[in-house]
C-alpha positions as a Markdown table, in Angstrom:
| # | Residue | x | y | z |
|---|---|---|---|---|
| 1 | Met | -54.1 | -77.4 | 0.1 |
| 2 | Thr | -53.0 | -79.4 | 3.2 |
| 3 | Ile | -54.9 | -79.9 | 6.2 |
| 4 | Thr | -53.0 | -81.5 | 9.5 |
| 5 | Phe | -55.7 | -81.8 | 12.3 |
| 6 | Leu | -53.3 | -80.3 | 15.8 |
| 7 | Gly | -55.5 | -80.8 | 18.2 |
| 8 | Thr | -59.4 | -82.3 | 18.3 |
| 9 | Gly | -59.8 | -82.4 | 21.6 |
| 10 | Thr | -62.3 | -80.8 | 23.8 |
| 11 | Ser | -60.8 | -78.0 | 26.5 |
| 12 | Ser | -59.8 | -80.7 | 29.4 |
| 13 | Gly | -57.7 | -82.9 | 26.3 |
| 14 | Val | -58.1 | -86.5 | 26.1 |
| 15 | Pro | -57.6 | -88.4 | 28.5 |
| 16 | Ile | -58.9 | -85.9 | 31.0 |
| 17 | Ile | -56.4 | -85.8 | 34.3 |
| 18 | Gly | -57.2 | -88.7 | 36.8 |
| 19 | Cys | -59.9 | -90.0 | 34.6 |
| 20 | Thr | -59.9 | -93.8 | 34.5 |
| 21 | Cys | -62.8 | -94.3 | 32.1 |
| 22 | Pro | -62.4 | -96.7 | 28.6 |
| 23 | Val | -61.4 | -93.4 | 26.5 |
| 24 | Cys | -58.7 | -92.5 | 28.5 |
| 25 | Arg | -57.7 | -95.7 | 29.4 |
| 26 | Ser | -57.1 | -96.4 | 25.7 |
| 27 | Leu | -54.2 | -97.5 | 23.8 |
| 28 | Asp | -55.7 | -95.9 | 20.3 |
| 29 | His | -53.7 | -93.0 | 19.4 |
| 30 | Arg | -56.9 | -91.3 | 18.0 |
| 31 | Asp | -58.1 | -91.7 | 21.7 |
| 32 | Gln | -55.4 | -89.0 | 22.9 |
| 33 | Arg | -56.5 | -85.7 | 21.9 |
| 34 | Leu | -55.1 | -82.6 | 22.6 |
| 35 | Arg | -56.8 | -78.8 | 22.1 |
| 36 | Thr | -58.4 | -78.1 | 19.2 |
| 37 | Ala | -56.0 | -76.8 | 16.3 |
| 38 | Val | -55.7 | -76.9 | 12.6 |
| 39 | His | -53.3 | -75.9 | 10.3 |
| 40 | Ile | -53.4 | -74.9 | 6.8 |
| 41 | Ala | -50.5 | -75.4 | 4.1 |
| 42 | Val | -51.7 | -73.5 | 0.8 |
| 43 | Asp | -50.2 | -71.4 | -1.9 |
| 44 | Gly | -47.2 | -71.8 | 0.1 |
| 45 | Arg | -48.8 | -70.5 | 3.1 |
| 46 | Ser | -47.7 | -72.3 | 6.2 |
| 47 | Leu | -51.5 | -70.5 | 8.6 |
| 48 | Val | -52.5 | -71.5 | 12.5 |
| 49 | Val | -55.8 | -71.3 | 13.6 |
| 50 | Asp | -55.6 | -71.4 | 17.6 |
| 51 | Thr | -52.9 | -72.0 | 19.4 |
| 52 | Gly | -53.9 | -73.4 | 22.6 |
| 53 | Pro | -52.1 | -74.8 | 25.4 |
| 54 | Asp | -50.7 | -77.4 | 23.9 |
| 55 | Phe | -49.3 | -75.3 | 20.9 |
| 56 | Arg | -45.3 | -76.3 | 21.5 |
| 57 | Gln | -46.2 | -79.9 | 21.6 |
| 58 | Gln | -48.5 | -79.7 | 18.6 |
| 59 | Met | -45.8 | -77.8 | 16.4 |
| 60 | Leu | -42.9 | -79.9 | 16.8 |
| 61 | Arg | -45.0 | -83.0 | 16.4 |
| 62 | Ala | -46.0 | -82.3 | 13.0 |
| 63 | Arg | -42.5 | -80.6 | 12.1 |
| 64 | Ile | -44.3 | -77.1 | 11.5 |
| 65 | Thr | -41.1 | -75.0 | 10.7 |
| 66 | Gln | -42.7 | -72.0 | 9.1 |
| 67 | Leu | -46.1 | -70.1 | 10.5 |
| 68 | Asp | -47.0 | -67.0 | 8.3 |
| 69 | Ala | -50.2 | -66.1 | 10.1 |
| 70 | Leu | -52.2 | -67.5 | 13.3 |
| 71 | Leu | -56.2 | -67.0 | 13.4 |
| 72 | Phe | -58.7 | -67.3 | 16.0 |
| 73 | Thr | -62.1 | -68.3 | 16.5 |
| 74 | His | -62.3 | -66.8 | 19.7 |
| 75 | Glu | -61.3 | -65.6 | 23.3 |
| 76 | His | -61.5 | -68.8 | 25.5 |
| 77 | Lys | -57.8 | -70.4 | 27.3 |
| 78 | Asp | -58.0 | -73.7 | 25.1 |
| 79 | His | -57.4 | -71.5 | 22.3 |
| 80 | Thr | -55.2 | -68.5 | 23.2 |
| 81 | Ala | -53.2 | -70.1 | 26.0 |
| 82 | Gly | -50.1 | -70.7 | 23.4 |
| 83 | Leu | -49.7 | -68.0 | 22.2 |
| 84 | Asp | -46.4 | -67.2 | 23.6 |
| 85 | Asp | -44.5 | -70.1 | 22.2 |
| 86 | Ile | -44.5 | -68.4 | 18.6 |
| 87 | Arg | -41.0 | -66.3 | 20.0 |
| 88 | Ala | -39.7 | -69.7 | 17.7 |
| 89 | Phe | -41.0 | -68.7 | 14.5 |
| 90 | Asn | -40.4 | -65.1 | 15.3 |
| 91 | Phe | -37.0 | -66.0 | 16.1 |
| 92 | Arg | -37.0 | -68.4 | 13.0 |
| 93 | Gln | -38.3 | -65.7 | 10.3 |
| 94 | Gln | -37.0 | -62.4 | 12.0 |
| 95 | Gln | -40.6 | -61.1 | 11.2 |
| 96 | Glu | -43.3 | -60.4 | 13.1 |
| 97 | Ile | -46.4 | -62.5 | 13.1 |
| 98 | Pro | -50.1 | -61.0 | 11.6 |
| 99 | Val | -52.9 | -62.4 | 14.1 |
| 100 | His | -56.4 | -62.1 | 12.8 |
| 101 | Gly | -59.3 | -61.7 | 15.1 |
| 102 | Glu | -62.6 | -60.0 | 16.1 |
| 103 | Pro | -61.8 | -57.2 | 18.0 |
| 104 | Arg | -63.0 | -58.3 | 20.5 |
| 105 | Val | -60.9 | -61.4 | 20.9 |
| 106 | Leu | -57.4 | -59.1 | 20.1 |
| 107 | Glu | -58.0 | -57.1 | 22.9 |
| 108 | Gln | -58.4 | -60.2 | 25.2 |
| 109 | Leu | -55.3 | -61.3 | 23.7 |
| 110 | Lys | -53.8 | -57.8 | 24.8 |
| 111 | Lys | -55.2 | -58.6 | 28.6 |
| 112 | Glu | -53.7 | -61.9 | 28.9 |
| 113 | Phe | -50.6 | -60.7 | 27.7 |
| 114 | Ala | -49.3 | -58.1 | 28.3 |
| 115 | Tyr | -45.8 | -58.2 | 28.2 |
| 116 | Val | -46.5 | -58.3 | 24.2 |
| 117 | Phe | -47.6 | -55.2 | 24.3 |
| 118 | Ala | -45.9 | -53.5 | 26.6 |
| 119 | Glu | -44.9 | -50.6 | 25.6 |
| 120 | Asn | -40.1 | -51.2 | 26.8 |
| 121 | Lys | -40.6 | -55.5 | 25.6 |
| 122 | Tyr | -38.5 | -57.2 | 27.6 |
| 123 | Pro | -36.1 | -58.6 | 25.3 |
| 124 | Gly | -37.4 | -62.2 | 23.4 |
| 125 | Val | -41.1 | -61.3 | 23.5 |
| 126 | Pro | -43.3 | -62.6 | 20.7 |
| 127 | Gln | -43.7 | -59.9 | 18.1 |
| 128 | Val | -47.1 | -60.0 | 16.7 |
| 129 | Ser | -49.1 | -58.0 | 14.4 |
| 130 | Leu | -52.4 | -57.3 | 14.9 |
| 131 | His | -55.0 | -57.9 | 12.1 |
| 132 | Pro | -59.1 | -57.2 | 13.3 |
| 133 | Ile | -61.8 | -58.7 | 11.6 |
| 134 | Leu | -64.4 | -55.8 | 11.2 |
| 135 | Ala | -67.0 | -58.0 | 8.9 |
| 136 | Asp | -69.2 | -61.1 | 9.5 |
| 137 | Asp | -69.8 | -61.5 | 5.4 |
| 138 | Ala | -66.2 | -59.7 | 3.6 |
| 139 | Pro | -63.6 | -62.0 | 2.9 |
| 140 | Phe | -60.2 | -60.8 | 4.3 |
| 141 | Asp | -56.8 | -61.5 | 3.3 |
| 142 | Val | -54.1 | -63.7 | 5.2 |
| 143 | Arg | -50.8 | -63.1 | 3.5 |
| 144 | Gly | -52.3 | -63.4 | -0.2 |
| 145 | Val | -55.1 | -66.2 | 0.9 |
| 146 | Ala | -58.3 | -65.1 | 0.7 |
| 147 | Val | -60.6 | -66.1 | 3.9 |
| 148 | Gln | -63.9 | -66.4 | 4.7 |
| 149 | Pro | -65.2 | -65.5 | 8.0 |
| 150 | Leu | -68.6 | -67.8 | 8.6 |
| 151 | Arg | -70.2 | -66.5 | 11.6 |
| 152 | Ala | -71.5 | -69.2 | 14.4 |
| 153 | Arg | -72.4 | -68.8 | 18.1 |
| 154 | His | -71.1 | -70.5 | 21.1 |
| 155 | His | -73.2 | -70.4 | 23.5 |
| 156 | Lys | -74.1 | -66.8 | 24.3 |
| 157 | Leu | -71.0 | -66.2 | 22.8 |
| 158 | Pro | -70.1 | -65.0 | 18.6 |
| 159 | Val | -67.2 | -67.0 | 17.4 |
| 160 | Leu | -65.4 | -67.5 | 14.0 |
| 161 | Gly | -65.2 | -70.2 | 11.9 |
| 162 | Phe | -63.4 | -69.7 | 8.1 |
| 163 | Arg | -63.6 | -70.5 | 5.1 |
| 164 | Ile | -60.7 | -71.2 | 2.8 |
| 165 | Gly | -61.6 | -72.3 | -0.6 |
| 166 | Gly | -63.1 | -74.9 | -0.2 |
| 167 | Phe | -62.3 | -76.3 | 3.4 |
| 168 | Cys | -64.6 | -74.8 | 6.4 |
| 169 | Tyr | -63.5 | -75.0 | 9.6 |
| 170 | Leu | -65.9 | -74.3 | 12.1 |
| 171 | Thr | -65.4 | -75.2 | 16.0 |
| 172 | Asp | -66.7 | -74.4 | 19.3 |
| 173 | Ala | -70.4 | -73.9 | 18.6 |
| 174 | Asn | -74.0 | -74.7 | 18.9 |
| 175 | His | -75.9 | -73.0 | 16.3 |
| 176 | Leu | -75.3 | -72.2 | 12.9 |
| 177 | Pro | -77.5 | -69.7 | 11.7 |
| 178 | Ala | -78.7 | -69.7 | 7.8 |
| 179 | Glu | -76.8 | -67.1 | 6.4 |
| 180 | Thr | -73.5 | -69.0 | 7.7 |
| 181 | Arg | -75.0 | -72.2 | 6.1 |
| 182 | Ala | -74.8 | -70.4 | 2.5 |
| 183 | Leu | -71.8 | -69.6 | 2.8 |
| 184 | Met | -70.8 | -73.1 | 4.0 |
| 185 | Gln | -72.6 | -74.5 | 0.9 |
| 186 | Gly | -70.2 | -76.3 | -2.2 |
| 187 | Ala | -67.6 | -77.1 | 0.1 |
| 188 | Asp | -65.7 | -79.9 | -0.8 |
| 189 | Val | -64.7 | -81.0 | 3.7 |
| 190 | Ile | -66.1 | -79.4 | 6.4 |
| 191 | Val | -64.9 | -79.8 | 9.9 |
| 192 | Leu | -67.4 | -79.1 | 12.7 |
| 193 | Asn | -67.1 | -79.5 | 16.3 |
| 194 | Ala | -69.3 | -82.6 | 17.9 |
| 195 | Leu | -68.1 | -82.8 | 22.2 |
| 196 | Arg | -70.8 | -85.6 | 22.9 |
| 197 | Arg | -74.0 | -87.7 | 22.8 |
| 198 | Glu | -75.7 | -85.8 | 25.7 |
| 199 | Gln | -77.1 | -81.9 | 25.2 |
| 200 | His | -74.5 | -79.3 | 26.0 |
| 201 | Val | -75.1 | -75.8 | 26.2 |
| 202 | Ser | -72.4 | -74.2 | 24.0 |
| 203 | His | -71.4 | -77.6 | 21.9 |
| 204 | Phe | -73.2 | -79.4 | 18.5 |
| 205 | Thr | -73.5 | -83.0 | 20.0 |
| 206 | Leu | -73.1 | -86.0 | 17.8 |
| 207 | Ala | -76.8 | -86.3 | 16.2 |
| 208 | Glu | -76.4 | -82.5 | 16.4 |
| 209 | Ala | -72.8 | -82.1 | 14.1 |
| 210 | Val | -74.0 | -84.7 | 11.9 |
| 211 | Glu | -77.6 | -83.4 | 10.4 |
| 212 | Ile | -75.8 | -80.3 | 9.5 |
| 213 | Leu | -73.7 | -81.5 | 7.3 |
| 214 | Glu | -76.4 | -84.1 | 6.3 |
| 215 | Glu | -77.6 | -80.8 | 5.2 |
| 216 | Leu | -74.6 | -79.4 | 3.6 |
| 217 | Arg | -73.8 | -82.6 | 2.0 |
| 218 | Pro | -70.0 | -81.8 | 1.8 |
| 219 | Lys | -68.2 | -84.3 | -0.2 |
| 220 | Arg | -66.1 | -85.8 | 2.9 |
| 221 | Ala | -66.5 | -84.3 | 6.3 |
| 222 | Tyr | -65.2 | -84.3 | 9.9 |
| 223 | Leu | -65.6 | -84.2 | 13.5 |
| 224 | Thr | -63.4 | -82.3 | 16.3 |
| 225 | His | -63.4 | -80.4 | 19.5 |
| 226 | Ile | -64.5 | -84.4 | 21.1 |
| 227 | Ser | -65.0 | -85.3 | 24.6 |
| 228 | His | -64.0 | -88.4 | 26.2 |
| 229 | Gln | -67.5 | -88.9 | 26.9 |
| 230 | Leu | -68.4 | -89.1 | 23.2 |
| 231 | Gly | -67.0 | -92.4 | 23.5 |
| 232 | Arg | -63.6 | -94.8 | 21.6 |
| 233 | His | -62.9 | -93.3 | 18.2 |
| 234 | Leu | -63.3 | -97.4 | 16.5 |
| 235 | Ala | -66.7 | -97.8 | 18.0 |
| 236 | Val | -68.1 | -93.6 | 17.3 |
| 237 | Glu | -67.2 | -93.9 | 14.1 |
| 238 | Ala | -68.6 | -96.8 | 12.5 |
| 239 | Glu | -71.9 | -95.5 | 13.4 |
| 240 | Leu | -71.2 | -92.5 | 10.8 |
| 241 | Pro | -72.0 | -92.6 | 7.0 |
| 242 | Ala | -68.4 | -93.7 | 5.0 |
| 243 | Trp | -68.0 | -89.6 | 4.7 |
| 244 | Ile | -68.3 | -87.8 | 7.7 |
| 245 | Arg | -65.4 | -89.8 | 10.0 |
| 246 | Leu | -63.7 | -88.4 | 13.7 |
| 247 | Ala | -60.7 | -86.5 | 13.1 |
| 248 | Tyr | -57.5 | -87.6 | 15.4 |
| 249 | Asp | -54.6 | -85.8 | 15.9 |
| 250 | Gly | -52.0 | -86.0 | 13.1 |
| 251 | Leu | -54.4 | -86.6 | 10.8 |
| 252 | Gln | -54.0 | -85.3 | 6.9 |
| 253 | Val | -55.8 | -84.3 | 4.8 |
| 254 | Thr | -56.2 | -82.9 | 1.2 |
| 255 | Val | -58.6 | -80.0 | -0.2 |
């Protein structure tokens, strides 16, 4: 399984429009972060988790030419806004793209992209098939790949992460129940969000994320959904244990 970090930034991306802080002015490519998303190549399948507003740019940059399915963690715009750009894969593959998400998330997609689901569709709109994720604790099938949903909370909003084999991916969370932590035990690689150092209403801080990872103790861990408030990539990573790294756009990890 090969993981490609398509984006590792917060909802505003990094740099932020108009900001002149040292992170936003950094010339280090690891400090330049598109909105959070990840590509998973596993068992001959090409899966993407979340299609934020940078989806097209991310697919081009990573040279991804096949898309077998989409998984959504939740319905916030920085995770869904790029859905329209799957059209290129419809044209190339001549088939619908399966979209997996909780019923609430799929209903939101129907509202935001009403033209995709209209009875009389305009020619060329994205072609998708919707697949509700109904049970928090039951693995589900994505084109032959077994996916374990991981329940978390984003302030008061229920969100999902996913486990595929030895890989766990969770973003936009500030609470992981004991049941979810149990499902993450024994993972080889865990990805977890770490927005900044200061407390936040809906995201883990750097210290909170590290504390959880220390408890779960995977072989390797990566932090994502990073804001400019966290600091320069090079400086922050120097503070971390060797087995915990900051993810950055374009990073590839083999599990």
